[in-house]
N, C-alpha and C positions, 0 to 999 in steps of 0.2 A: 636616568635610572640605571642602577647597577645590573649587570647581566643576570646574577642569580635571582634578583627580584623580578626581572622581566620573565625569566624562565619559569618561575613559580606562577606568575600571572597567566602565562600562556600554556601551562600544562606540560612543560618539559621535565624530564627526569635526568638526574646525573648518572651517566653510564660511562665507566672507564675514564672519568675525568672530563667528559663532554656532555653538554646538555642536549639530550636527544628526545625525539618523539617519533611515533609511527602513526601514519594515517593512510587508510585505504591501501595498505601494503607497501607504502614508501616510508623508509626511515630517513629522517633528516635532522640536521643539527642547528642549534642557535649559537652563533659565534660572534666574536668581535673582529671586524675587518677594516683595515685602513685602505680606503679607496684613493686612487691617484688624486693628488691635489688637496686631500683632506688633512687637517691637523690632528684629528682624533680618530680613533677607531669607532666604527658604527656597528650596531647590532644588525646581523643579517641572518637569513635562513640559507642553509647550504644543502642543496640536493645533489646527490652523486649517483650517476647512472653507469650502466655496464657497457656503454658504447660512446663513441665520440659524437658530439652534436654537429653534424655537417650543416652546410649553409641552408639547405632546404628545411631541415628539421628546426633549426634555429629561427628561420623565417616564420615558420608556423607557430612557434612559441611566442614570437613577438606580435603576431597578428592580433589586432583589436586591443592593443595595450594589455596583453595578458599579464605582464609583470609590472609592478609599480616601482621601477628602478631596479636594474639587474646588471649583472656582468657574467661573462663566461669564465670558467676556471678549470684547471686541470688537477685532478686528484688521483694519483697513481697512473691514470691513463690520460691521454691528451684530450683537452676540450670536452670532458665528459661530465662537467658539473655546472650548476648554475647557482648564483647567489642573488637573493632579492631582499629588499628592505624589510625589516621586521617591526615596523611601527604600527602594531595593532592595538586597539583599545583593550581587548580582552580575548579570552580563549574562544568565545563564540565567533568573534569576527575573524579570527585566524582559521577556525574550522570552516567557515563559509568560503574563505579564500582557498583553502586546501581542497575542498570538495570540487571546485571548478578546475583547479590546476592538475590534480591527480587524474581526473578524467581525461584531460588533454594529454597527459603523460601516457596514459594507456592507449589512447587513440593513435599516438605516434609510436607505439611499441617501445617506449623507453623503459627498460627494466632496471631494477635495483642492482647495484654492484654487490653481488652476494658470493663472489668467488675470489680466489687469489689473483690479483691483476698481473702477477709475474709469471704464472704458469697456466692459468685458466681453470684450475681444478677447484671444486667446491669444498672438498673436505680439507679444512685448514686447522692449524694447531696453535695459531698465535694471532695477535692483532696489533695494529699500529694506528696512532693518531696522525693523520696526514691532513694538514691544513684545516684542522678542526673536525674532521670526519673520522669515525671509527671504521677502519678497513681491515677485513679478515685476510690473513696471509699465512704462508708457510715460513717458518723461521729460516729454513735453509734457502728459500727463494729470496728472502730479503738480504741475507748475507751474501749470496751469489751476485745479486743485483748491485749491492753496494760495492763489492770488490771489483766487479766488471767496470762500473762507472768510474770508480776512483782510479783504477789503472788506466782507463782511457783518458781521464782528465790529466793525470800525471804525464802521460805520453804526449798528448797534444798541447798541454799547457806550456811545455818547454819549447815547443816548435815556434820558430821565428819566420817560417815560410810566409811569404807575401806580406810581411809586416810593414815594410817600407811602402809597398804599393798601397796597402790599406790606409796608411797615414796620409799619403798623398791624395788618395780618393776622399779621405775624410775632410781634408782641407778644402778640396773642390766642392764637396757636398756642403760644407759650412758656408762657402762663398755663395753657393746657389741659395742657401737658406737666408742669406743676407739680402738677396735681390729685392724682395718685397719692401724692405726698409729703404733701399735705394730708390725704388720706383716712387714710393710715397714722398720721399724727400724731394725728388725731381718735380713731381706734379703739384705738391701742396706746400712745399718749402718748410716742412716740419717732419719730425720723425716720431714713430710710435715705438716706445721701448718694449711694449708687449710683443711686437713682431720678432724681437730677439729670441723668443721661444722657439722659433723655427730653426735657429742655428744648430743647437745640439741634436735635434732630431735628424736634420739633413746631414750633419757631420757623421752621425752614427750610421745612417743609411749608406753613406759613401764608404765608411769603414767596412761594412758587411760586403759591399760590392767588391772590395779589394781582395777578399777571400782569406784574410788572416783569421787565426783562431780568436774567438771573442773571450779572452781572459778577463780577469777582474780589473786589469790595468786599463781597459777600454774607457772606463769612466774618467780616468785621469787624462787620457788623450782627448776625449771630447771636451772636458772642462778647460784644458789648456787652449785648445783651438778656439773655443767660444770666447775665452777671455782675451784672446789676441784679436779676433775678427771684429767683435762689437766695438771695443774702444778704438781699434784701428779705423773703423768706419767713421766714428766721431772725429778722429784726428783728420781724416781725409776731408770731412765736411768743412772744418775750419781752415784747412790748407787750401781748399778750393776757394773759400771766401777770401783768403789773402791774395790769390791770383785775380779774383774779380775786382778787388780793391786796388790792384796793381802795387802792392807793397809786399815786403818780405814777411814770412810767417812770424819771425821774431819781433819785427817792428809792429805788426798788427797786435801782438799780445802785450805791447807796451801800453795799450789802452786798458785802463783799469776795468772798464765795463765789459769789454770783449774777453779779457783775461778771466774775470769772475764767471762769465757765462761758459767759457771753455772748461774751466776747472769743474764747474757744476755739472756740465754735460758729460764730462769724462767720468766723474764719480757716479753719476746716474747710470751711465752705460755699464760700468762694472757691477753696480748693485743689481740692475735688472738682468744682467747676464747671469749672475750668481742665482738669482731667483729662477731664471729660466732653466738653468742646469738642475737646480733643486726640484723644480716641478716635473722635469722629464726624467729624473734619476730612477725612480721606481720602474717606469715603463721600459727604459733602456736596460737597467740592471737585470730585469727578469729574463733578458735574452742573452745574458753572459754566463760564463762558467761560474761566476761568483754565486749566482742564484742556484745553480745546480748543486754546488757544494753545500750551500745552506740547506737545501731540500734533503740532501743525503745525510747531513748531520741530524736533521729533524727525524728522519726515518730510523737512524740508528738509535736515537733516544727513545 
């Protein structure tokens, strides 16, 4: 169902280009959101609060399956928003859901974001659409924030401090991410290509530990390391087989069956590595300067 049709069915009104509703004092939006690993954007409800949702508050929100599918999001402030699935039959079903949830919001003292998040003042003169939510701001506050962040990114973005160290740590992290595949191979004599998903995450964790700036190039580094380690692992498996058979690697590949299996496994290693990088791309990219620059562009728009 198209978003406008769903909005009409659930009682949303178009406000500043966003489908919005207010219930029990809480204004929220109906947006399309691409969750990690999803091919398409899903309709979701976006609730934005005036404070960060710490672990204890978030735990209370989750108690008793409060939400039917949810994620935490940041809208102008860090970790101050929640998205939940919007698959309701009609407006009455949504209202029943909202009645319970807004009461929980009030019990947890979660207030609506009704002030400029950049200065804390309520009297605002402009608004911005941030990740699908209407946020009231001061024009001067937005301009100052954009200028400050842009200057900072331009300064640190050109810094190469700890870059070599981070790349080395990234390789080490990738090798650690490869360990489960090695263990499975040793214990069960087969490999699970899905375990390759651990490689880019582990490599990125190592990069962060190295202390270098997380520029947009980080994803290139992670991709290259992953594409070296996973096929390298498959090469090692066949090389180890040649040692076991007490023949040279080249001589072993003279066997048409082994050669066909080797080529197939190398191709699959590359394919599954690319899938793993693609699956982890959004999660990793959100932690880089590239995501910050994109958010700044959206804020300016």
